[in-house]
Every structure is written in structure tokens, then in C-alpha cells.
N, C-alpha and C positions, 0 to 999 in steps of 0.2 A: 397500659404502657409498660415498657421495659426500661430498666436503668442499669448502667454499668456502675456497680457499686465500688467505692473506694474506701480506704482506711486512712484516717488522719495520721500523719507522720511527724516525726521529730526531724530536726535538721539533718541528722545522720542516717535516716532510714529512707529506703526507696519504697513508694506506695505500691501495694499489691492490688491488682484488679481482679475482680470476681464477677463474672456475668451471671446474674440471677434474675428471676422474675420480680419486677417492681411490685411491692406490696401495696395494693390499692384498697381505699375505703371510700365509698361513695357518699358524698355529703353535698347537696345542692349541685350535682353533676361535676364535682371538682375532684381531681386526684389529690389525695393527701400523702405527704412524705412518710416514709418509714424511717424515722430518725435514728433507729438503732442500726441501720445498715448503711445508708448514704451519708458520707462524711465530707467535710470541707478540708482540703489538703492545704496545710500551711507550708509555704515555700520560703526558705531562707537561703543564704549563700551557699551552704553546705549541700543542699539537694536541688539547686536551681538547674544544673545541667541535666540531671536525671529526669526531672519533671518535664523539662522541654522535650527530652527524648521521648518520654511517655506520650506527650501531646502529639508529637510528629508521628507516632506509631498508629494513631487512629485518625490522622488528618484527612484520609480519604472518605471518612464516614460523616463527620460533623459539617454542618452548613451554617448554623447560626451560633453566634458568640455574644452572650450578654456580658456587659461590662459595668463595673462601678469602682469608684475610687474613694479613699479617705485622705484628707490633706489637712494642713494646720489651720483651717478657717480662712478668713478674709481680713486683710489689714488695710486695704484701700477701698474706700467707698465711692460710689459714683457721684459726680459733682459737676453739673453742667455750667460752664462759664464761657462758652464760645458757641459758634454756629455749627459745631461738629455733628455730623449725621449720627443717628442712634446707632447704626452698625459699627461705625468707627469708634464712637465713644465707649460703647459696651466692650469692644475689643481692647481698647486702651486700658480700661480698668482691669479687665481680665488679665491681660498681659502683665501689668504691674504686679498683680498678686502672684500669678504663676511664676513669673521670673524671680520674685523675691522669696518664694516659699518652696518647699520640697514635697514630693509625693511620699505618703506614708504607707498606703496599702493599695494594691490593685487587685480587683477580683475579676476572674474570668470564668464563665460557665459555658460548656460546649453542648450543643443540642444537634440532633439530626432533624430531618424534615418532619418527623412525627412528634417531636418534643421529647425524645429519649435523651436523658442526661448522660453524657459521657465523662463527665468530671467537672468538679468546681475547685478552683485553685485560688488561694489567697497569697499573693506575692507581697512579702514584707520587706520594705526598703530601709536601708541604713540612714538613721537620723540621730543627731545629737540634739535633743530638745532643749538642753541647757543653753546652747548657743545659737540654735537656729531660730529664724524669725517665726513667730506663730501668734495666733489669737488664743489667749489663755482660756477663754470659755470653751472654744472648740476642743482644746486639748483635755480639758476636764471631762467633756462628753465622751471622748475617745477612751480615756482611762476608765471611766465608769462602765463603758461597753467591753472592757477587757483587754484593751491594746496595752502591750508590755513594752514601754519605751526603753527600758534597760536592755531587754532582749533585741530590740531593733538596733540599738547601738552596737551590741556585741556580735550579732549574727545577721544583720540586715543585709539586703542585696545592694550592690553598687549599681548606679544607673548605667554605667558602661557595660558591665557584665549582662545586665538585662537586655540592653540594646543588641549586643552580639548574638545572644540566644534567640531573640525575637526574629532577626532577619535571617537566621538559619532555618526558620520554621515556616516560611512561606504563608505568612498571614495576609499579605497584600494581594490586590487584584479583585476580579469580579466574583470569585467563587464564594466568598463569605458575606453574610449579612450580619451587621453588628447592631446590637439592641442596647439602648440606654434609656435612662429616665432623667429628664432635664440635664442633658449630657455635656453642656458647655465646658464645665470645669473637668469632667472625666476625660474628655477628648483632649483638652488643652494640656493637662499634666502628662498624658501619654505622648502627645506630639512633642513636648519639650524634650522628652528623652529620645524620641525617635528621629527628629529632624537632623539634617546634616550639621555636625558640630563645627565644620570648617566655614559654613556660610552664616549660621545663626549662632553667634556667641557674643556675649557681653564682655568686651575686653576690659572695660573699666572695672566691672564687678567681679571679673574672672569667673564666670559662670555660664552655664547653658541658658539660652533665651529663646523665646518664641519669635517668629518672623515679625518684622517691624510694623506691618499694617495688616488690616483685616483681609484684603484681597490675597495677599501672599499666603496668609494662614489658611484660608479656605482652599486655595489651589494645592498646597502641600498636603492638607488633610484629605482632600478627595483623591490624591494619588494613592494614599495608603488605605483609605477606608472608603471604597467606591460606593458601597451600599450601607446606609445607616437608617435605622428607624428609631426615632425617639418616642417612647411611650406616651409622654406628655402631648406631643404633637398628634400621635396616632389617636389618642382618646378624644381629642378635640374634633376629630373628623368622624367620630362614631357617636352613638347615643349613650356611651359610658359616662357615668356621673364622675366628674373630676373636681370642679370647684376648688382648684389650687390646692388640693390635699396632697400629702406627702406619699412616698412610696408604700409605707406600711398601711396607711388607711385605704389606699387604692387596692392593695392586696386583700385587706380584710373585706372590703366591699365585693370583691370578686371571689371570695372564699378560697384564697390561695394561702396555704400555711407556710410559715417561716421555719427554716432550719438554721440554727445558730443565732447570733446576737445582732440586733439592729446596730447600725453604725460600725459594722465590720464589713469590709469590702466583698469578701467571699460570700457571706449570707445575702447581702444586698444584690449581688450579681445574679445569684440563684433565683431569688425572688422576682427580680426584673424579668428574667427569662420565663419563669412560671406564669407571670401575669400576661406576657406577650402570648403564650400558647393558649392560655385561658380565653383571651380576647378572640383568638382564631376560632375557638369552638362556637362562641356566640355569633360570629359573623361568617360561619363557614360557607354560607350559600354564595357569597360574593367576596370571599377573602382574596382570591387571586387579583381581582380588579382593584381592591383597596390596597394591596401590597404594591401593585404596579404604580399606583398614583403616589404612595408614600416614597418609594425609591426614586421615582422620577423627580420629585420635588427636592429631595436631599435637604431636609430641614433638621437642625439641632436646636432644641429649645434653649434660648439664651444667646444664640448666635444670630440666626436669621428667622427667628420665630419668636413673637413676644405676646404676652397676655395684654388685654385692654388695659388693665391696671398699670402695667409697666409703661405702656405707650402714653397713657393719660399723664403719668408722672413726668415723662420725658417732654411731652408737648408743653405742659405747664411750666416746667423749669426753663425751657428755651424761650417760651413766650415772656417770662419774667425777665430773662436776661437780655434778649436780643430784639424783642418786640414781635407783634403780630405779622408784620409785613413779610418777614423772612420765612415764616413757618405756615404752610397751607396744606391741608390734607386733600387728596384727590383720589377717586377711584379710577384706576386705569388697568386695562387688561394686559398690557404689554410688560409691565414691570413684575419680575419674580424675585427681586432681591430681598423682599421682606414680606411677612405676613402678620396681620394683626387678627387675633381670634376673638370673636365676640358672639353674644347669643343672638339667635334669630327671634323675631316676633313669634309667639306661639301659633298664630294664625298661618304662618308660613312653614310650618313643620311638614316636611315631605313624608310621603308614604314609602317606606323602605321594603323592597321585595323579600319575601320568604324569610321574615324575621322568625326565629325559632319560637314555637308556640309554648314551649315549656314554661310553666308559671314561675318556677324558681329562677330561671334565667331572665324572665321579664321583670322580676323584682329588682334586678341590679341595673336596669336600663333607665336612663333618664329621658324624659319626653321632649326636652329642648336641645337640639344639636347645636353645634358651632359651625361657622362658615368663615373662610379666609377673605379678608378685605386688604387691598393693596395700598401702599403708601408711596408717594413719589420721593425718590432720593433728594436730599437737600440740594445737590448741585444741578438738579433739573428745575428747581422752583424759580419763579420770577416774581418780582414785586407786584 
């Protein structure tokens, strides 16, 4: 593999690009980072315009963009007290949190078709943590990871400046494939910045806001991000062991090395992309068919795709609140609004064609895959 190496910059510097051969070391068939050369570029208000200019200069090359975000935690928890459908309820809680909180970091890493890295950028947003809403435990984790909140206050990017540069850079449309991991909050915080401020604005609180309902949010998101692959959803449709582990453990199991610190958006976005391309090596024999299926479904974990544990919690809470008569699960082929992912019986394990015979790769493959099961939307249920 080849990588476009970059140098970490301070707010007043412009990054210098140097095309060199990516240093590779084989370990369980995985490419390891040369951390002395590839750097994550910190972006503040002083170098925002030059960085976007840089990104536009190689926009004809990259096709995949992996994304991650850091934000001040969650201050509103889910609480079922009505007959609200899980899609609407999940979005209600997400919207309450995202509307009340502010994005801290956004990480973007750009890849071509072959997994060549063309740059990892960590956008640092302005926030005054002394007055902003936040979850204190989450802030302490970010501080421990090295997030400098004083620097964010002094040099952080304004959401309006970021939005202006974003739409100058032609990120929308069918050309790009966006990669995330459990991406509901990542996409929601980015969408809050990007949606039309004249339409979606909280007059009472005098702040940007997400669309009022789930359907409008999905419609707006699909306009800007036509092609999305959520690694958590992707893994559930392969034989990769997931077991609700986090991004770091998934990377460890796939022998993907991390550059930078965990809980920093630039490092997490780079690892997200590396995991994606590592999975593509394991499933190379039918990767095109798998990608076509993922893109057609357009699933983001936490929006329209849930674990069995999440679904069981929701079903139990609604049953406790409003009784069995209103909630009934059925398997129907026509509904693609939601997917529940659960384990197959081991006796039903299919034989996958042309699975790579390499023993090192086989060691990271789980023998029990997952399959989608549909759920009837609440408004279609009858007593």
C-alpha cells in the first residue's frame, strides 16, 4: 500500500504533503502504520480554509471517507412512557441530546479504492466547557485522552465557518462512500451543522437544531450522504466476531494498529477506515456483492438498525407501560424500516463461498453469523 504522508500542523501552519512509499510490516496479513511518517492533522480556525483547499486538491482521487466525532456525552436517557415506535423514540432522545450539546471534534480520513490514505484531519470546534451543557464523566475521558479545552475555546472552529467550507468542497452526492462505526451520533452532530439554518432552528433556545422527526432527518441525511456503511452493521452481516465490542477491540481482533490516542476523533476515524479495508481483504471473493447489499440497505447503527439487546429492552419497557395488546412482533418481507440483528442457530450456519484459507485470517472469523429480522412499525399493528 502507498500512503500520502502528512505532517501535523499548528494553527498557523499549512500542511506539507509528501508522497512516499508506505512502510509496511506484515503481521497476520495486516498492514501496520509507520507512525513516524503518517500524522493526524489538527485543524483549528486559523488553518481551516487552507486545509479544505488541500482536501479539494485531491478530491478527484479519494472515494471513501471514514468519520468519527467526539461530543460532550449524553445528558438525556431513553425512557419509554408512550406507544412511540422505537425509530421515533430513539430519534427523540438523540435529537434532545444533539440539540442541547455541541460537537467537540470531527475526524475525517480519506481513502482511494485500494485503501491508500490521503490524509487524516481532526477538526477542533469552539466550545466553552465552563458554560456549555455536558456530561462530566465524558469530559473527563476526553481530557484524559488529551483534548485541550482551553485551546478549543481560544482557537476552535465556528460551526458556520465549517459549514461554509464544507459546501465549497463537493462532499455531497453519489461519488463518496462514508464509513462510520455505530454512527448515529456522528452523523447527527454533523447534520446539525449542515442542515439549512432557515428551516431547522430552535427559536426558543436560539440554536441550531435537528429536523423535528425521524422521517425528515433521514430524508435530509440521505441527500448529503447517499452512500453510508456502518461497520457495526457490516460486521453483523459477515462472520467477523463483534459481540457488541467497541471500535478498539474490533481493531485489535482484526490486527489493525492505532495511530494517535483513543477518544480523539482523528485517530478513531483512521482506525475506522483501516478496519473497513481489513474486512475487505477477508471477504475479497464476494466483496462487491456485500458492498452492494450494504449500500442498498442504507443502515446506520442506532437509527434504523438495532441489536437484539436494544430491541428486547424497548419491547419490555413498552409492554410494561402500555400492555401486550399494542406491541406484537411479526416477520414480514415488505418492511425495511428497521432491522433486528440476532444469532442464527449453529445448525443453520451457511457455507460461504471461497472463504480465504489462510489460518491467520480464519482465527478472527466467528462461526455463528447474524441475520436480519424485520419488525412491524407500531402504526401497522392491530390489537
